[in-house]
N, CA and C atoms as a LAMMPS dump frame, in Angstrom:
ITEM: TIMESTEP
0
ITEM: NUMBER OF ATOMS
258
ITEM: BOX BOUNDS ff ff ff
-5.0000000000000000e+02 5.0000000000000000e+02
-5.0000000000000000e+02 5.0000000000000000e+02
-5.0000000000000000e+02 5.0000000000000000e+02
ITEM: ATOMS id mol type element x y z
1 1 1 N 21.616 13.311 0.13
2 1 2 C 22.416 12.116 0.306
3 1 3 C 22.013 11.376 1.582
4 2 1 N 21.753 12.128 2.64
5 2 2 C 21.352 11.496 3.894
6 2 3 C 20.027 10.769 3.732
7 3 1 N 19.117 11.362 2.935
8 3 2 C 17.815 10.719 2.705
9 3 3 C 18.003 9.397 1.971
10 4 1 N 18.899 9.378 0.989
11 4 2 C 19.163 8.141 0.248
12 4 3 C 19.76 7.086 1.163
13 5 1 N 20.672 7.494 2.016
14 5 2 C 21.28 6.549 2.951
15 5 3 C 20.227 6.019 3.927
16 6 1 N 19.372 6.897 4.429
17 6 2 C 18.323 6.478 5.354
18 6 3 C 17.367 5.497 4.687
19 7 1 N 17.08 5.714 3.41
20 7 2 C 16.165 4.844 2.685
21 7 3 C 16.662 3.427 2.531
22 8 1 N 17.973 3.241 2.643
23 8 2 C 18.551 1.908 2.487
24 8 3 C 18.659 1.15 3.803
25 9 1 N 18.345 1.827 4.904
26 9 2 C 18.375 1.164 6.207
27 9 3 C 17.194 0.198 6.317
28 10 1 N 17.373 -0.827 7.126
29 10 2 C 16.302 -1.783 7.369
30 10 3 C 15.198 -1.071 8.154
31 11 1 N 13.976 -1.228 7.692
32 11 2 C 12.828 -0.569 8.317
33 11 3 C 12.524 -1.192 9.674
34 12 1 N 12.256 -0.344 10.652
35 12 2 C 11.883 -0.797 11.987
36 12 3 C 10.36 -0.831 12.094
37 13 1 N 9.871 -1.279 13.219
38 13 2 C 8.43 -1.272 13.459
39 13 3 C 7.852 0.128 13.351
40 14 1 N 8.589 1.113 13.843
41 14 2 C 8.127 2.5 13.754
42 14 3 C 8.056 2.954 12.3
43 15 1 N 9.011 2.525 11.48
44 15 2 C 9.008 2.876 10.062
45 15 3 C 7.818 2.251 9.336
46 16 1 N 7.332 1.142 9.85
47 16 2 C 6.248 0.403 9.201
48 16 3 C 4.865 0.78 9.731
49 17 1 N 4.794 1.667 10.711
50 17 2 C 3.521 1.957 11.371
51 17 3 C 2.452 2.477 10.418
52 18 1 N 2.8 3.433 9.542
53 18 2 C 1.809 3.97 8.606
54 18 3 C 1.322 2.876 7.658
55 19 1 N 2.239 2.03 7.211
56 19 2 C 1.859 0.939 6.318
57 19 3 C 0.931 -0.037 7.031
58 20 1 N 1.209 -0.331 8.281
59 20 2 C 0.357 -1.236 9.045
60 20 3 C -1.05 -0.661 9.194
61 21 1 N -1.137 0.624 9.461
62 21 2 C -2.443 1.275 9.585
63 21 3 C -3.216 1.173 8.277
64 22 1 N -2.558 1.472 7.164
65 22 2 C -3.207 1.384 5.847
66 22 3 C -3.641 -0.038 5.538
67 23 1 N -2.796 -0.998 5.881
68 23 2 C -3.112 -2.403 5.642
69 23 3 C -4.349 -2.814 6.429
70 24 1 N -4.399 -2.425 7.683
71 24 2 C -5.556 -2.778 8.517
72 24 3 C -6.828 -2.11 8.018
73 25 1 N -6.742 -0.878 7.552
74 25 2 C -7.904 -0.206 6.966
75 25 3 C -8.366 -0.941 5.713
76 26 1 N -7.432 -1.463 4.966
77 26 2 C -7.747 -2.153 3.715
78 26 3 C -8.585 -3.393 3.917
79 27 1 N -8.415 -4.033 5.062
80 27 2 C -9.202 -5.228 5.342
81 27 3 C -10.677 -4.898 5.494
82 28 1 N -10.978 -3.633 5.835
83 28 2 C -12.359 -3.218 6.047
84 28 3 C -13.018 -2.636 4.801
85 29 1 N -12.25 -2.363 3.76
86 29 2 C -12.807 -1.775 2.549
87 29 3 C -13.707 -2.802 1.858
88 30 1 N -14.82 -2.341 1.363
89 30 2 C -15.783 -3.238 0.716
90 30 3 C -15.114 -4.058 -0.382
91 31 1 N -15.278 -5.35 -0.29
92 31 2 C -14.693 -6.246 -1.284
93 31 3 C -15.617 -6.44 -2.486
94 32 1 N -16.765 -5.799 -2.461
95 32 2 C -17.758 -5.982 -3.516
96 32 3 C -17.743 -4.792 -4.467
97 33 1 N -16.56 -4.414 -4.9
98 33 2 C -16.426 -3.25 -5.767
99 33 3 C -16.91 -3.566 -7.175
100 34 1 N -17.57 -2.582 -7.772
101 34 2 C -18.016 -2.733 -9.16
102 34 3 C -16.835 -2.591 -10.126
103 35 1 N -15.723 -2.159 -9.621
104 35 2 C -14.55 -1.915 -10.456
105 35 3 C -13.524 -3.014 -10.221
106 36 1 N -13.725 -4.13 -10.878
107 36 2 C -12.914 -5.317 -10.644
108 36 3 C -11.421 -5.049 -10.825
109 37 1 N -11.045 -4.35 -11.884
110 37 2 C -9.624 -4.091 -12.13
111 37 3 C -9.014 -3.24 -11.018
112 38 1 N -9.758 -2.241 -10.559
113 38 2 C -9.253 -1.397 -9.477
114 38 3 C -9.177 -2.166 -8.17
115 39 1 N -10.131 -3.046 -7.93
116 39 2 C -10.101 -3.866 -6.72
117 39 3 C -8.919 -4.825 -6.78
118 40 1 N -8.644 -5.365 -7.95
119 40 2 C -7.491 -6.255 -8.109
120 40 3 C -6.191 -5.511 -7.834
121 41 1 N -6.109 -4.27 -8.318
122 41 2 C -4.927 -3.455 -8.084
123 41 3 C -4.767 -3.176 -6.588
124 42 1 N -5.868 -2.86 -5.915
125 42 2 C -5.833 -2.592 -4.478
126 42 3 C -5.426 -3.854 -3.711
127 43 1 N -5.978 -4.997 -4.1
128 43 2 C -5.604 -6.261 -3.466
129 43 3 C -4.106 -6.524 -3.617
130 44 1 N -3.583 -6.233 -4.796
131 44 2 C -2.155 -6.414 -5.042
132 44 3 C -1.334 -5.493 -4.137
133 45 1 N -1.793 -4.257 -3.977
134 45 2 C -1.106 -3.31 -3.097
135 45 3 C -1.112 -3.825 -1.66
136 46 1 N -2.222 -4.415 -1.235
137 46 2 C -2.303 -4.96 0.123
138 46 3 C -1.4 -6.184 0.285
139 47 1 N -1.314 -7.011 -0.749
140 47 2 C -0.406 -8.163 -0.678
141 47 3 C 1.039 -7.691 -0.563
142 48 1 N 1.388 -6.66 -1.332
143 48 2 C 2.732 -6.098 -1.264
144 48 3 C 2.982 -5.519 0.134
145 49 1 N 1.995 -4.813 0.677
146 49 2 C 2.122 -4.25 2.019
147 49 3 C 2.341 -5.357 3.046
148 50 1 N 1.596 -6.425 2.906
149 50 2 C 1.729 -7.555 3.818
150 50 3 C 3.145 -8.13 3.77
151 51 1 N 3.688 -8.255 2.576
152 51 2 C 5.055 -8.778 2.422
153 51 3 C 6.065 -7.85 3.085
154 52 1 N 5.882 -6.552 2.921
155 52 2 C 6.797 -5.587 3.536
156 52 3 C 6.68 -5.622 5.057
157 53 1 N 5.469 -5.773 5.566
158 53 2 C 5.261 -5.825 7.014
159 53 3 C 5.877 -7.077 7.625
160 54 1 N 5.848 -8.178 6.907
161 54 2 C 6.411 -9.44 7.414
162 54 3 C 7.922 -9.501 7.278
163 55 1 N 8.471 -8.755 6.324
164 55 2 C 9.899 -8.846 6.03
165 55 3 C 10.752 -8.184 7.103
166 56 1 N 11.786 -8.901 7.525
167 56 2 C 12.739 -8.292 8.453
168 56 3 C 13.923 -7.685 7.702
169 57 1 N 13.828 -7.679 6.368
170 57 2 C 14.883 -7.098 5.546
171 57 3 C 14.389 -5.959 4.663
172 58 1 N 13.117 -5.596 4.789
173 58 2 C 12.557 -4.498 3.994
174 58 3 C 13.255 -3.199 4.386
175 59 1 N 13.595 -2.407 3.374
176 59 2 C 14.234 -1.123 3.642
177 59 3 C 13.179 -0.038 3.849
178 60 1 N 13.619 1.091 4.375
179 60 2 C 12.728 2.228 4.569
180 60 3 C 12.131 2.641 3.218
181 61 1 N 12.938 2.64 2.174
182 61 2 C 12.452 3.006 0.838
183 61 3 C 11.382 2.035 0.355
184 62 1 N 11.564 0.755 0.555
185 62 2 C 10.572 -0.231 0.142
186 62 3 C 9.26 -0.03 0.897
187 63 1 N 9.346 0.269 2.169
188 63 2 C 8.144 0.517 2.968
189 63 3 C 7.451 1.788 2.48
190 64 1 N 8.243 2.835 2.217
191 64 2 C 7.665 4.082 1.701
192 64 3 C 6.957 3.852 0.371
193 65 1 N 7.542 3.047 -0.502
194 65 2 C 6.911 2.733 -1.787
195 65 3 C 5.621 1.945 -1.584
196 66 1 N 5.625 1.029 -0.642
197 66 2 C 4.419 0.247 -0.349
198 66 3 C 3.305 1.149 0.18
199 67 1 N 3.662 2.124 1.018
200 67 2 C 2.676 3.091 1.519
201 67 3 C 2.08 3.848 0.341
202 68 1 N 2.934 4.335 -0.553
203 68 2 C 2.462 5.083 -1.729
204 68 3 C 1.53 4.22 -2.574
205 69 1 N 1.901 2.961 -2.795
206 69 2 C 1.114 2.059 -3.626
207 69 3 C -0.277 1.828 -3.029
208 70 1 N -0.347 1.584 -1.718
209 70 2 C -1.644 1.351 -1.077
210 70 3 C -2.499 2.615 -1.144
211 71 1 N -1.899 3.758 -0.823
212 71 2 C -2.656 5.018 -0.861
213 71 3 C -3.193 5.301 -2.262
214 72 1 N -2.352 5.108 -3.265
215 72 2 C -2.755 5.378 -4.646
216 72 3 C -3.859 4.432 -5.095
217 73 1 N -3.694 3.15 -4.823
218 73 2 C -4.696 2.161 -5.226
219 73 3 C -6.016 2.406 -4.501
220 74 1 N -5.955 2.763 -3.222
221 74 2 C -7.176 3.036 -2.463
222 74 3 C -7.88 4.273 -3.007
223 75 1 N -7.123 5.307 -3.309
224 75 2 C -7.725 6.529 -3.848
225 75 3 C -8.411 6.25 -5.179
226 76 1 N -7.741 5.484 -6.052
227 76 2 C -8.339 5.144 -7.341
228 76 3 C -9.632 4.364 -7.139
229 77 1 N -9.613 3.421 -6.237
230 77 2 C -10.78 2.57 -6.005
231 77 3 C -11.944 3.347 -5.398
232 78 1 N -11.639 4.199 -4.442
233 78 2 C -12.711 4.863 -3.709
234 78 3 C -13.206 6.145 -4.356
235 79 1 N -12.533 6.654 -5.369
236 79 2 C -12.975 7.896 -5.995
237 79 3 C -13.554 7.697 -7.384
238 80 1 N -13.565 6.482 -7.883
239 80 2 C -14.161 6.236 -9.205
240 80 3 C -15.652 6.418 -9.112
241 81 1 N -16.197 7.251 -9.983
242 81 2 C -17.645 7.438 -9.964
243 81 3 C -18.319 6.794 -11.167
244 82 1 N -17.554 6.511 -12.19
245 82 2 C -18.093 5.819 -13.359
246 82 3 C -17.08 4.781 -13.808
247 83 1 N -17.537 3.685 -14.392
248 83 2 C -16.601 2.687 -14.885
249 83 3 C -15.693 3.267 -15.967
250 84 1 N -14.461 2.738 -16.057
251 84 2 C -13.553 3.197 -17.108
252 84 3 C -14.209 3.057 -18.483
253 85 1 N -14.052 4.042 -19.323
254 85 2 C -14.593 3.978 -20.684
255 85 3 C -15.982 4.561 -20.812
256 86 1 N -16.642 4.847 -19.704
257 86 2 C -17.995 5.416 -19.764
258 86 3 C -17.929 6.935 -19.889
């Protein structure tokens, strides 16, 4: 119950630190990916992260979800060794 209550609190700068780090790393990831759909998904995750970082009303849960989304999209993009369907 305490975790749920904490998740509804407005995220502070400290709560957003991991997301900010991931966002900044994302700017350096090669934009010339052979996997257009995965790159689009990663770009979307970064746009969502940017919105959460700018928001003064984002909750801890929203920031945590944005962190998960960026990590997942980055992992998919950087670990693909063959195009989908091959």
